[in-house]
Backbone as a ProteinNet text record, in pm:
[ID]
protein_1_A
[PRIMARY]
VESAIDALSALQWIRINKGYAGAVTVVSTAGDTAELPQPTIDAISPKARKFAGQDRNRVGEKQARKMEDKGWKRMLPPEPHEDWNEWAQAIKPQEGRKPTDVNSSMSPLPSPSEFDT
[TERTIARY]
24635.6	24554.9	24405.5	24324.4	24180.4	24099.1	24156.5	24081.8	24171.1	24115.6	24192.7	24267.7	24201.3	24266.2	24381.3	24365.6	24475.5	24591.5	24560.9	24669.2	24749.6	24680.8	24749.4	24829.4	24776	24846	24968.7	24955.2	25069.5	25180.2	25141.1	25237.5	25312.1	25236.8	25303.6	25403.7	25371.5	25462.2	25590.4	25572.1	25686.3	25772.6	25714.8	25788.1	25855.8	25783.1	25837.6	25910.3	25844.2	25906.7	26016.6	26001	26108.6	26199.7	26166.6	26256.4	26279.1	26178.7	26194.7	26125.3	26198.9	26148.4	26132.6	26160.3	26153.9	26011.5	25999	25866.7	25798.3	25672.5	25590.8	25451.3	25385.9	25243.6	25174.1	25072.6	24992	24852	24802.4	24668.9	24579.1	24453.7	24353.5	24277	24248.4	24159.6	24015.4	23992.1	23855.6	23762.3	23809.1	23723.2	23775.1	23681.7	23712.8	23736.7	23832.2	23872	24023.4	24076.4	24220.4	24240.2	24134.1	24137.8	24153.2	24245.1	24257.8	24204.2	24146.2	24099.6	24216.9	24192.5	24295.3	24371.6	24306.4	24382.5	24483.5	24448.1	24540.5	24659.2	24631.5	24738	24830	24774.1	24850.4	24940.4	24897.6	24976	25095.3	25099.3	25209.5	25327.5	25442.3	25562.3	25595.5	25636.7	25675	25797.3	25874	25989.6	25958	25835.4	25795.3	25793.6	25836.1	25817.5	25680.5	25602.5	25462.3	25439.1	25372.2	25343.8	25193.1	25137.8	24997.5	24987.6	24939.9	24927.4	24787.6	24726.5	24591.4	24587.9	24467.8	24451.6	24506.3	24539.6	24589.7	24469.3	24398.3	24284.8	24258.8	24157.5	24130.7	24104	24022.1	23991.1	24116.1	24194.8	24317.9	24417	24427.1	24518.4	24470.6	24342	24286.5	24320	24297.7	24326.6	24472	24560.1	24702.5	24750.5	24693.6	24737.2	24704.4	24587.6	24547.6	24646.8	24687.4	24776.9	24918.9	24959.1	25091	25103.8	24993.5	24992.9	25020.3	25003.9	25028.1	25155.1	25240.6	25369.8	25379.3	25275.8	25279.7	25334.7	25408	25465	25381.9	25359.7	25278.6	25348.1	25276.7	25327.2	25221.2	25240.8	25145.9	25151.5	25038.5	25041.6	25121.9	25193.5	25270.1	25180.4	25232.4	25159.4	25150	25048.4	24935.1	24816.5	24840.5	24731.1	24676.7	24543	24479.1	24490.5	24489.1	24501.9	24589.8	24620.8	24715.2	24659.7	24530	24470.8	24471.4	24448.5	24453.7	24593.8	24696.6	24835.8	24853.5	24807.6	24829.7	24760.1	24646	24574.5	24646.6	24724.5	24789.6	24927.6	24987.9	25122.1	25114	25219.9	25226.9	25337.4	25316.8	25425	25545.3	25664.9	25789.2	25805.1	25852.2	25871	25968	25927.5	26014.7	26013.5	25935.5	25933.5	25798.7	25801.7	25681.6	25677.1	25557.8	25547.8	25631.8	25652.5	25728.3	25880	25920.1	26064.9	26117	26028.6	26073.6	26135.4	26257.2	26323.7	26399.5	26453.1	26515.3	26654.9	26704.8	26833.9	26818.5	26696.2	26674.6	26730.6	26745	26800.1	26710.6	26763.7	26679.7	26579.9	26485.4	26379.9	26441.3	26402.2	26459.1	26419.2	26490.4	26458.3	26323.5	26254.2	26119.4	26116.3	26217.4	26214.5	26206.2	26253.9	26252.2	26110.2	26020.4	25883.7	25805.7	25856	25785	25779.9	25660.7	25643.9	25578.7
5410.6	5505.8	5473.3	5567.3	5552.8	5492.6	5479	5423.6	5349.9	5272.8	5199.3	5293.5	5403.3	5497.4	5567	5595.4	5655.5	5559.3	5431	5330	5327	5332.1	5334	5462.7	5572.1	5702.3	5707.5	5654.1	5648.7	5558.7	5449.4	5363.6	5432.6	5513.7	5591.4	5686.1	5754	5843.8	5774	5654.7	5576.8	5533.6	5492.3	5445.9	5559.9	5664.1	5770	5877.1	5930.4	6041.7	5997.7	5879.7	5833.1	5737.6	5694.2	5610.1	5471.2	5417.2	5282.7	5178.6	5080.9	4977.8	4842.7	4831.5	4707.2	4669.8	4569.4	4519.2	4622.3	4645.1	4739.3	4685.3	4695.3	4661.2	4783.8	4830.3	4940.9	4889.8	4908.6	4858.3	4974.7	4961.2	5064.6	5023.6	5122.6	5100	5106.8	5135.9	5140.7	5234.8	5357.4	5459.8	5512.9	5564.9	5636.7	5546.9	5462.5	5373	5354	5317.9	5288.2	5141.4	5065.2	4922.1	4844	4756.1	4663.8	4530	4453	4318.7	4234.1	4147.1	4064.5	3984	3925.1	3851.7	3940.5	4066.1	4159.5	4188	4213.7	4234.6	4113.8	3994.4	3875.1	3853.1	3908.4	3890.9	3986.4	4090.6	4187.1	4132	4125.9	4073.1	4157.5	4092.3	4164.9	4255.4	4222.9	4302.1	4422.2	4430.1	4538	4670.8	4776.4	4911	4953.5	5000.2	5030.5	5183.5	5238.3	5378.7	5400.4	5491.2	5530.2	5653.4	5633.2	5738.4	5799.8	5818.1	5872.5	6016.4	6065.9	6201.9	6307.1	6420.4	6536.4	6616.9	6567	6637.6	6580	6632.5	6590	6442.2	6386.7	6242.9	6161	6202.8	6132.6	6132.6	6244.2	6256	6161.2	6155.5	6067.8	5920.3	5883.1	5746.4	5716	5805.2	5780.2	5769.5	5851.1	5837	5698	5642.3	5509.8	5404.9	5427.2	5331.6	5342.6	5466.5	5485.3	5407.4	5394.7	5316.6	5168.9	5126	4985.5	4971.6	5073	5063.6	5120.5	5190.6	5254	5393.4	5439.9	5573.6	5660.4	5785.4	5874.9	5911.9	5902.9	5944.9	6032.3	6159.7	6254.5	6267.1	6290.7	6323.2	6450.5	6469.9	6590.3	6715.8	6820.4	6947.8	7005.2	7073.4	7115.8	7019.5	6897.3	6804	6738.4	6720.6	6659.5	6506	6449.5	6302.3	6263	6134.7	6087.8	6100.1	6076.1	6085.8	6229.4	6324.1	6464.9	6498.7	6450.2	6468.2	6407.7	6284.5	6217.2	6291	6348.1	6424.3	6557.2	6607	6734.8	6725.3	6606.7	6595.5	6594.4	6641.8	6641.9	6547.9	6466.1	6376.8	6455.2	6400.8	6460.5	6429.9	6527	6508.9	6394.6	6305.7	6194.7	6079.2	6087.4	5981.2	5910.2	5780.7	5700.9	5632.4	5599.2	5530.9	5402	5340.8	5211.5	5237.2	5364.7	5393.7	5360.4	5337.1	5299.3	5158	5140.8	5010.2	4975.9	4856.2	4804.4	4868	4953.5	5016.1	5139.6	5169.4	5286.4	5257.9	5367.7	5359.8	5283.9	5235.2	5162.6	5254.5	5195.5	5270.7	5365.2	5495.3	5588.6	5546.9	5598.8	5569.2	5628	5577.8	5625.6	5776.5	5839.2	5984.5	6058.8	6002.3	6067.3	6071.3	5986.3	5988.5	6101.1	6154.8	6261.2	6384.8	6442.3	6565.4	6672
-8980.9	-9057.1	-9039.2	-9075.6	-9051.9	-9166.2	-9284.3	-9396.4	-9493.3	-9578.7	-9679.5	-9774.3	-9816.4	-9908.2	-9836.6	-9711.4	-9631.5	-9623.5	-9609.8	-9604.9	-9732.7	-9845.7	-9976.1	-9991.3	-9948.7	-9955.2	-9866.8	-9743.6	-9651.1	-9708.7	-9770.6	-9835.9	-9947.3	-10026.4	-10133	-10069.6	-9960	-9895.5	-9848.5	-9789.5	-9742	-9861.5	-9967.1	-10084.5	-10158.1	-10189.9	-10277	-10200.6	-10093.9	-10021.5	-9929.1	-9866.5	-9776.8	-9850.1	-9968.5	-10047.8	-9991.4	-9921.6	-9863.7	-9950.2	-9995.2	-10085.5	-10019	-9889.1	-9816.7	-9780.6	-9697.3	-9655.7	-9565	-9595.9	-9521.1	-9518.1	-9406	-9392.5	-9334.4	-9402.9	-9352.9	-9329.8	-9207	-9173.1	-9139	-9170.5	-9137.4	-9014.1	-8928.3	-8813.9	-8855	-8986.9	-9045.8	-8971.3	-8951.7	-8891.2	-8761.3	-8682.8	-8563.5	-8444	-8453.4	-8343.6	-8347.5	-8236.7	-8231.8	-8209.3	-8228.2	-8205.8	-8335.4	-8336.5	-8448.5	-8404.3	-8495.7	-8457.3	-8411.1	-8314.2	-8255.9	-8359.1	-8462.8	-8563.2	-8637.9	-8657.8	-8721.4	-8629.7	-8504.7	-8402.5	-8397.8	-8398.3	-8388.1	-8511.1	-8625.2	-8747.6	-8760.1	-8673.3	-8677.9	-8594.5	-8662.8	-8595.6	-8470.5	-8363.8	-8245.4	-8272.2	-8375	-8412.5	-8498.4	-8547.4	-8637.5	-8565.8	-8639.5	-8589.4	-8629.7	-8535.8	-8558.1	-8549.9	-8650.6	-8654.5	-8663.7	-8587.3	-8592.8	-8680	-8803.5	-8899.1	-8906.1	-8790.6	-8785.6	-8832.2	-8865.9	-8915.3	-8822.4	-8883.6	-8807.1	-8761	-8662.6	-8605.7	-8466.3	-8400.7	-8261.1	-8247.2	-8338	-8334.3	-8359	-8460.5	-8492.3	-8375.9	-8306.8	-8192	-8082	-8056.5	-7951.6	-7987.3	-8113.5	-8153.8	-8141.5	-8184.5	-8181.6	-8038.2	-7946.1	-7805.2	-7753.6	-7785.7	-7744.4	-7801.7	-7924.6	-7989.1	-7932	-7892.3	-7836.4	-7707.9	-7633.3	-7511.8	-7537.9	-7660	-7702.9	-7786	-7784.7	-7846.8	-7986.5	-8034.8	-8166.7	-8153.4	-8252.8	-8254.8	-8352.3	-8318	-8402.3	-8531	-8642.8	-8773.1	-8838.7	-8827.4	-8882.8	-9036	-9098.1	-9239.5	-9259	-9370.6	-9392.4	-9385.9	-9321.3	-9317.8	-9456	-9486.9	-9401.9	-9410.2	-9454.5	-9484.9	-9361.2	-9358.3	-9243.5	-9247.1	-9366.9	-9373.3	-9493	-9500.7	-9602.5	-9742.1	-9758.9	-9890.9	-9939.5	-9851.9	-9885.9	-9938.8	-9868.9	-9914.4	-10054.4	-10072.9	-10204.6	-10314.8	-10290	-10396	-10429.5	-10337.1	-10359.3	-10425.5	-10424.5	-10483.7	-10636.1	-10696.4	-10840.9	-10882.4	-10987.4	-11031.5	-11076.2	-11040.9	-11085.3	-11234.2	-11307.5	-11452.8	-11478.8	-11567.6	-11605.7	-11506.5	-11401.7	-11303.6	-11300.7	-11303.6	-11297	-11161.1	-11111.8	-10981.9	-10980.6	-11094.5	-11102.1	-11084.9	-11079.3	-11062.9	-10923.1	-10827.2	-10695.6	-10703.3	-10659.6	-10669	-10544.3	-10543.3	-10419.2	-10394.4	-10482.4	-10456.9	-10366.1	-10324.5	-10239.9	-10100.6	-10023.3	-9888.7	-9799.9	-9687.8	-9588	-9519.5	-9455	-9387.6	-9285.4	-9283.7	-9185.8	-9043.8	-8948	-8810.3	-8778.2	-8675.8	-8645.1	-8628.5	-8570.2	-8547.9	-8680.9	-8790.6	-8915.1	-8972.6	-8923.8	-8968.7	-8900.7	-8797.3	-8724.1	-8813.6	-8824.3	-8905.5	-8827.7
[MASK]
+++++++++++++++++++++++++++++++++++++++++++++++++++++++++++++++++++++++++++++++++++++++++++++++++++++++++++++++++++++

């Protein structure tokens, strides 16, 4: 993702919309770049499934293509939203549900193809 707030919003989507309660790390490229600092790259497990959640626009597509060359899979923000924070601002809480209702009894992480939107 391109910013810290987008990282938090994407994590919310993974937790609540996809129902995944397992280990997740979301990192920001901190702007208009597809490059992560080498220490960050080194900290990512070789076994991790990596998704490029860049914005749904020309710059985001360019960044995601660069990351795909390094083994990352594209994960678009849900339509019609351009970025993850825009999506998070648009959602409405479900009646009777609190953010703390996400628990470990939820289903395992969907396959990478299920993240495609």
